N, C-alpha and C positions, 0 to 999 in steps of 0.2 A: 633305508639309511638308519643310522642313530642318531639321538637328538641331537647328541653333540656335534654332529656330522652337517648336519642338517642348519644348525646353527650359526657353524664355522662357513660352510656354502652360501646361504643368505648373508651373512656380513661380507664375505669376498665379492660377493654379486653387487651388493650395494656400492662398494671402494671401488670394483671394477668399472660401474657404470656414471660415478660420478666422484673423482679424489677429493673433494671437498666436502662429504656428507660425514656427518657425525652418526657415530653408531650407537644411536639412540638403544636403550632396553626395548621400548617398546616397538619402534619401527624395526628391529631386527626380528625379536619374537614373533611378529603380526608376520614379516616375508618368509620366517623360516616355520610357519603354523605351528607356533606352540606358546604354554604362557608364558607370561612375566618369570612367574614362580620357577619353571621347567629352566628357563636363559641363565636365572640367577642362581640354579642350585648347579650349572656345569660353570657358568664364569660366574662367579661374587660380585666383584666390581665390573664398572665398565672398563676400565683398565684394564683386567686380566684378559677380557674377549680383544679389546683392543692390540693387545700384544701376543695373543695366540695367532689371530688374524694374518699379522703383517709377517710374522715368524713363519708360517705355510706360506706367504706371498715372495717372500725372499728364498724361502729356498726350493719354491718352484720354480722362480725367475734366474736365481745365482747356485745353482746349486754346488759348483767347485768355489766358493764363497771361500777366502784363504781363514775366515774368521774359524772356522770348522776342522781348522787342523791341529787339533792340539798337541801334536807330538811340538809342534813348533811354542817359542816363546810366545806369551802374550803380547808381550809389547812389538814382538815383529807382526804378527798377525793384524793386530790395530793398523802400525802404520801403513802394512800392506793393503789394506781395506782403503784407509783416507788417500793412498796412490790414486788406488782407481777413479776416485770420485777427481781428484786433479788431472788425471790423465783423458776425464772426458771432456775437461774446459781444454784441453791440448797447450800449447805454449806459442808466443810470438803472433802472430797472423791470424792463427786460428781462436787462443786466447779474445785477443781483441774482437774480433767477429763476436763470440760468446756475451763480449763484458757489453759491446754496443748494441746488441740485441735485446739484453736486459735494462739496458738504459733506456733503450727507448720502448720498453715494454711497460716499466714498473718508476722509472724514475722520471723521466721526461714530459710524460703527460700528468696533467691536473690530477690528483688521487681520488678516487670516486670508489662506489662500492665492487662494482668490477674488477676494477685493477687490485684492491684488495685481497679481495678473493682469491684472484689468480695467485697472487703472490705469495698469500697465507696458506693455501695448497701445497704450492714447490717448496714454501718452508717448513710446512708438516710433513712431507716426504721426504725432505732431505734426514730432519730431526726423527723421522720413524727410523730412519736406515742407522743411524747413529745409536740412537738406544736399543736397536736390537744387537749391533755388535756390542755395546757395552754390558748387555743383557747376557750374552753369551759369555763373556768373560766372568760376570756376577755370577753365574751358575756355577762356574767352574772355580770361584772362588778367589780370582785374580784382581779381584775389587769390590769393594761393600757398595752395596747399593745407596748408599748415604748420599745426600747431592745430586744424584742422577740430571737432575734438571740443566743443574748450573754446569753439569761437565759437558752435556750435551750441549747446552748453547757456546761453552769456552771452545768445543772442537769445531763448532760452526764456525766462529769466528775464525778461527785459525785458516780453516779451509777458504772462507771466503777469503782473507789477506792475502793469502798465497796465490789463489787464484788471479785475484789483482795484479800481484809481484808478476806472474807468467805472463800477461799482457802488457806490461811494462818496457822499454829498454833497458837493458842491461849489460852491463860491461865482462861482468862476473858469470861463472856458472849456475843457475836458478837450480839447478836439479842438487848441486852440493849443498846450496844454503836454505835449500829446501826442506832436503833428508835431516839437518842438523832440526831444522823448528818443528819437523813433524815429532822427532823423538824428543825432543822438547816437552810437547805439548803432550804427548803420550806420557812420559813420564811424568807427568804434571796431575794427569788424570788417573794413573793407576798407583801414582805414592798415595804417602798418607796425607801430604797436605792436600788444601783444596786449589784448584787450580785460579 
């Protein structure tokens, strides 16, 4: 196996064992059995390593990810990806149960290191997925890489709000207003103005 592949395999194994792990250069190099210099040759920054590992993980676990269908407009692909996230939360009773579980796990108990670590791991995984989607679109030239962190946080905030809305009683079509909100958010992310 080539050095680059050994590094990526070691990093993926580390994430597989503990999603809260930080992919430090020294730890990944040690696990892969390579020098830190060799790792830096293939991945000049920790971010480059993390991005490549996450890309491979997403390609493996979500082979038909709509973000890769470059025949469709970037706007529609990103909305479809965000819809997937919301679909996992369900609607009505299902959404209420999901939010109830989140409340019981992260909000109701007194914050401690274990709860913070678990929540931050969940948040990091969500952010990584959104970063991946935006990265694909940036590589295609559909949006600049400028203010990526702000855009990711904006998208996550919109998703959180919409998932809460799915759990609340409503007299109108949640899906219609949700679609309008998703397109508004995606337009803000893809547009020249910052969200």
